[in-house]
Residue frames as a rotation matrix with the C-alpha (Angstrom) as fourth column:
UNK 1
-0.837 -0.539 -0.099 64.64
0.516 -0.836 0.189 18.94
-0.184 0.107 0.977 176.25
UNK 2
0.222 0.975 -0.005 61.68
0.930 -0.213 -0.300 21.28
-0.293 0.062 -0.954 176.67
UNK 3
-0.635 -0.354 0.686 61.41
0.598 -0.788 0.148 24.56
0.488 0.505 0.712 174.87
UNK 4
-0.428 0.456 -0.780 60.16
0.630 -0.469 -0.619 27.46
-0.648 -0.756 -0.087 176.90
UNK 5
0.210 0.595 0.776 57.53
0.938 -0.347 0.012 29.61
0.276 0.725 -0.631 175.28
UNK 6
-0.823 -0.437 -0.362 58.57
0.505 -0.855 -0.115 33.22
-0.259 -0.278 0.925 175.05
UNK 7
-0.078 0.834 -0.546 56.01
0.079 -0.541 -0.837 36.00
-0.994 -0.108 -0.024 174.69
UNK 8
-0.347 -0.097 -0.933 56.97
-0.838 -0.415 0.354 36.33
-0.422 0.905 0.063 171.04
UNK 9
-0.935 -0.038 -0.354 56.53
-0.231 0.821 0.522 32.65
0.271 0.570 -0.776 170.17
UNK 10
-0.644 0.763 -0.057 53.36
0.593 0.451 -0.667 32.27
-0.483 -0.464 -0.743 172.20
UNK 11
-0.073 0.598 -0.798 51.88
-0.284 -0.780 -0.558 35.34
-0.956 0.186 0.227 170.48
UNK 12
-0.603 -0.228 -0.764 52.89
-0.792 0.061 0.607 33.93
-0.092 0.972 -0.217 167.09
UNK 13
-0.963 0.263 -0.064 51.21
0.256 0.961 0.100 30.63
0.088 0.080 -0.993 167.85
UNK 14
-0.335 0.885 -0.323 48.06
0.424 -0.165 -0.890 32.40
-0.841 -0.436 -0.320 169.01
UNK 15
-0.123 0.286 -0.950 47.92
-0.668 -0.732 -0.134 34.52
-0.734 0.618 0.281 165.85
UNK 16
-0.839 -0.187 -0.511 48.39
-0.518 0.562 0.644 31.42
0.167 0.806 -0.569 163.69
UNK 17
-0.805 0.593 -0.005 45.60
0.542 0.733 -0.410 29.61
-0.239 -0.333 -0.912 165.55
UNK 18
-0.141 0.783 -0.605 43.29
0.126 -0.592 -0.796 32.60
-0.982 -0.189 -0.015 165.13
UNK 19
-0.431 -0.073 -0.900 43.94
-0.771 -0.488 0.409 32.79
-0.469 0.870 0.154 161.40
UNK 20
-0.965 0.027 0.260 42.61
0.130 0.912 0.388 29.29
-0.227 0.409 -0.884 160.63
UNK 21
-0.052 0.997 0.054 38.93
0.630 0.075 -0.773 30.31
-0.774 -0.006 -0.633 160.74
UNK 22
0.296 0.103 -0.949 39.72
-0.460 -0.856 -0.237 33.23
-0.837 0.507 -0.206 158.42
UNK 23
-0.716 -0.611 -0.339 41.62
-0.610 0.310 0.730 30.91
-0.341 0.729 -0.594 156.09
UNK 24
-0.720 0.528 0.451 38.73
0.527 0.838 -0.140 28.43
-0.452 0.136 -0.882 156.06
UNK 25
0.304 0.855 -0.421 36.30
0.304 -0.506 -0.807 31.26
-0.903 0.117 -0.414 155.28
UNK 26
-0.048 -0.412 -0.910 38.57
-0.745 -0.592 0.307 32.49
-0.666 0.693 -0.278 152.49
UNK 27
-0.945 -0.301 0.129 38.76
-0.166 0.781 0.602 28.98
-0.282 0.548 -0.788 151.02
UNK 28
-0.277 0.926 0.256 34.96
0.696 0.378 -0.611 28.70
-0.663 0.009 -0.749 151.16
UNK 29
0.365 0.383 -0.849 34.66
-0.187 -0.863 -0.470 32.08
-0.912 0.330 -0.243 149.43
UNK 30
-0.519 -0.644 -0.563 37.08
-0.721 -0.024 0.692 30.99
-0.459 0.765 -0.452 146.69
UNK 31
-0.869 0.248 0.427 35.11
0.344 0.925 0.163 27.79
-0.354 0.289 -0.889 146.17
UNK 32
0.064 0.987 -0.149 31.80
0.553 -0.159 -0.818 29.67
-0.831 -0.030 -0.555 146.01
UNK 33
0.229 -0.036 -0.973 33.06
-0.558 -0.823 -0.101 32.22
-0.797 0.566 -0.209 143.50
UNK 34
-0.738 -0.613 -0.281 34.75
-0.587 0.381 0.714 29.60
-0.331 0.692 -0.641 141.31
UNK 35
-0.732 0.540 0.416 31.85
0.539 0.832 -0.132 27.18
-0.417 0.128 -0.900 141.34
UNK 36
0.221 0.844 -0.488 29.48
0.288 -0.535 -0.795 30.07
-0.932 0.035 -0.361 140.70
UNK 37
-0.113 -0.339 -0.934 31.47
-0.738 -0.600 0.307 31.28
-0.665 0.725 -0.182 137.70
UNK 38
-0.971 -0.237 0.008 31.53
-0.179 0.756 0.630 27.83
-0.155 0.611 -0.777 136.14
UNK 39
-0.445 0.882 0.157 27.81
0.712 0.455 -0.536 27.40
-0.544 -0.126 -0.830 136.82
UNK 40
0.207 0.493 -0.845 27.12
-0.092 -0.850 -0.518 30.79
-0.974 0.186 -0.131 135.28
UNK 41
-0.260 -0.446 -0.856 29.12
-0.854 -0.307 0.420 30.21
-0.450 0.841 -0.302 132.09
UNK 42
-0.635 -0.026 -0.772 28.48
-0.511 0.763 0.395 26.48
0.579 0.645 -0.498 131.56
UNK 43
-0.222 0.572 0.790 25.40
-0.953 0.044 -0.300 25.54
-0.206 -0.819 0.535 133.58
UNK 44
0.765 0.571 -0.298 24.42
-0.628 0.763 -0.149 22.37
0.142 0.301 0.943 131.67
UNK 45
0.216 -0.773 -0.596 27.92
-0.134 0.582 -0.802 20.92
0.967 0.253 0.022 131.56
UNK 46
-0.638 -0.508 0.579 28.53
-0.582 -0.175 -0.794 21.72
0.505 -0.844 -0.184 135.21
UNK 47
0.088 0.759 0.645 25.27
-0.951 0.256 -0.171 20.13
-0.295 -0.599 0.744 136.41
UNK 48
0.763 0.185 -0.620 25.77
-0.471 0.816 -0.336 17.09
0.443 0.548 0.709 134.15
UNK 49
-0.223 -0.949 -0.222 29.15
-0.368 0.293 -0.882 16.50
0.903 -0.115 -0.414 135.77
UNK 50
-0.862 -0.172 0.477 27.59
-0.490 0.040 -0.871 16.22
0.130 -0.984 -0.119 139.23
UNK 51
-0.008 0.994 0.113 24.21
-0.996 -0.018 0.089 14.59
0.090 -0.112 0.990 138.58
UNK 52
0.836 0.284 -0.469 25.31
-0.300 0.953 0.044 10.92
0.459 0.104 0.882 138.45
UNK 53
0.668 -0.566 -0.483 27.57
0.670 0.740 0.059 8.86
0.325 -0.363 0.873 140.73
UNK 54
0.007 -0.649 0.760 29.03
0.093 -0.757 -0.647 11.95
0.996 0.075 0.055 142.42
UNK 55
-0.711 -0.439 -0.549 29.31
0.503 0.227 -0.834 10.95
0.491 -0.869 0.059 146.08
UNK 56
-0.280 0.717 -0.638 25.89
0.908 -0.018 -0.419 12.16
-0.312 -0.697 -0.646 147.14
UNK 57
-0.774 -0.046 -0.632 25.80
-0.019 -0.995 0.096 15.44
-0.633 0.086 0.769 145.24
UNK 58
-0.810 0.500 0.305 23.09
0.484 0.277 0.830 14.10
0.331 0.821 -0.466 142.96
UNK 59
0.099 0.905 -0.414 20.38
0.995 -0.091 0.039 15.36
-0.002 -0.416 -0.909 145.30
UNK 60
-0.134 -0.231 -0.964 21.99
0.422 -0.893 0.155 18.79
-0.896 -0.386 0.217 145.48
UNK 61
-0.865 -0.283 -0.414 22.03
-0.218 -0.531 0.819 19.31
-0.452 0.799 0.397 141.70
UNK 62
-0.588 0.683 0.433 18.66
0.771 0.635 0.044 17.69
-0.245 0.360 -0.900 140.98
UNK 63
0.331 0.783 -0.527 16.78
0.499 -0.619 -0.606 21.05
-0.801 -0.062 -0.596 141.06
UNK 64
0.053 -0.415 -0.908 19.12
-0.525 -0.785 0.329 22.33
-0.850 0.459 -0.259 138.31
UNK 65
-0.658 -0.270 0.703 18.94
0.347 0.719 0.602 19.40
-0.668 0.640 -0.380 135.87
UNK 66
-0.408 0.425 0.808 17.60
0.887 -0.023 0.460 20.72
0.214 0.905 -0.368 132.53
UNK 67
0.783 0.613 -0.103 17.13
0.620 -0.756 0.213 24.17
0.053 -0.230 -0.972 134.11
UNK 68
-0.166 -0.965 0.202 20.14
0.917 -0.226 -0.329 26.27
0.364 0.131 0.922 133.09
UNK 69
0.004 0.232 0.973 18.39
-0.007 -0.973 0.232 29.54
1.000 -0.008 -0.002 133.99
UNK 70
0.934 0.353 0.054 17.83
-0.083 0.068 0.994 28.33
0.347 -0.933 0.093 137.53
UNK 71
0.491 -0.830 -0.265 21.49
0.868 0.441 0.229 27.28
-0.073 -0.342 0.937 137.78
UNK 72
-0.263 -0.580 0.771 22.62
0.624 -0.712 -0.323 30.68
0.736 0.396 0.549 136.49
UNK 73
0.462 0.507 0.728 20.49
-0.257 -0.709 0.657 32.47
0.849 -0.490 -0.197 139.08
UNK 74
0.966 -0.157 -0.205 21.98
0.255 0.452 0.855 30.29
-0.042 -0.878 0.477 141.81
UNK 75
0.156 -0.969 0.190 25.44
0.952 0.097 -0.289 31.02
0.262 0.226 0.938 140.40
UNK 76
-0.032 -0.108 0.994 24.91
0.100 -0.990 -0.104 34.76
0.995 0.096 0.043 140.78
UNK 77
0.843 0.376 0.385 23.87
-0.353 -0.154 0.923 34.21
0.406 -0.914 0.003 144.41
UNK 78
0.750 -0.628 -0.209 26.94
0.658 0.677 0.330 32.00
-0.065 -0.385 0.921 144.97
UNK 79
-0.086 -0.826 0.557 29.31
0.775 -0.407 -0.484 34.58
0.626 0.390 0.675 143.51
UNK 80
0.189 0.223 0.956 27.79
-0.246 -0.932 0.266 37.46
0.951 -0.286 -0.122 145.49
UNK 81
0.974 0.198 0.113 27.86
-0.164 0.265 0.950 35.47
0.159 -0.944 0.290 148.73
UNK 82
0.528 -0.844 -0.090 31.45
0.847 0.531 -0.007 34.35
0.054 -0.072 0.996 148.13
UNK 83
-0.171 -0.576 0.800 32.59
0.475 -0.759 -0.445 37.90
0.863 0.304 0.403 147.44
UNK 84
0.504 0.418 0.756 30.78
-0.442 -0.628 0.641 39.19
0.742 -0.657 -0.132 150.53
UNK 85
0.968 -0.182 -0.172 32.39
0.249 0.626 0.739 36.48
-0.027 -0.758 0.651 152.66
UNK 86
0.163 -0.970 0.178 35.84
0.938 0.097 -0.333 37.28
0.306 0.221 0.926 151.29
UNK 87
-0.011 -0.127 0.992 35.33
0.126 -0.984 -0.124 41.00
0.992 0.124 0.026 151.85
UNK 88
0.838 0.412 0.356 34.61
-0.298 -0.201 0.933 40.39
0.457 -0.888 -0.046 155.54
UNK 89
0.673 -0.627 -0.393 37.97
0.724 0.668 0.174 38.73
0.154 -0.401 0.903 156.14
UNK 90
0.884 -0.462 0.068 40.64
-0.461 -0.843 0.277 40.74
-0.070 -0.276 -0.959 157.89
UNK 91
0.335 -0.852 -0.403 44.35
-0.272 0.322 -0.907 40.25
0.902 0.414 -0.124 157.46
């Protein structure tokens, strides 16, 4: 039993397919803003969580170990970039 695609259903499927990149960008923006906020408010705790046995993230956080000011600066950049990315998304 095959279902024939009508113009309405084919358009719906196309719009759903086109929304996945926007959804992925929105999820990335949410992650960036959230991670940035935590890094801004609790830089030492946040870096300590990821500096040991963290599936390869140790190298990523190494520049921030014992440097909370550097982590806060990076957090501001993360938040600004995440907000800019989210602002670019269309409905």
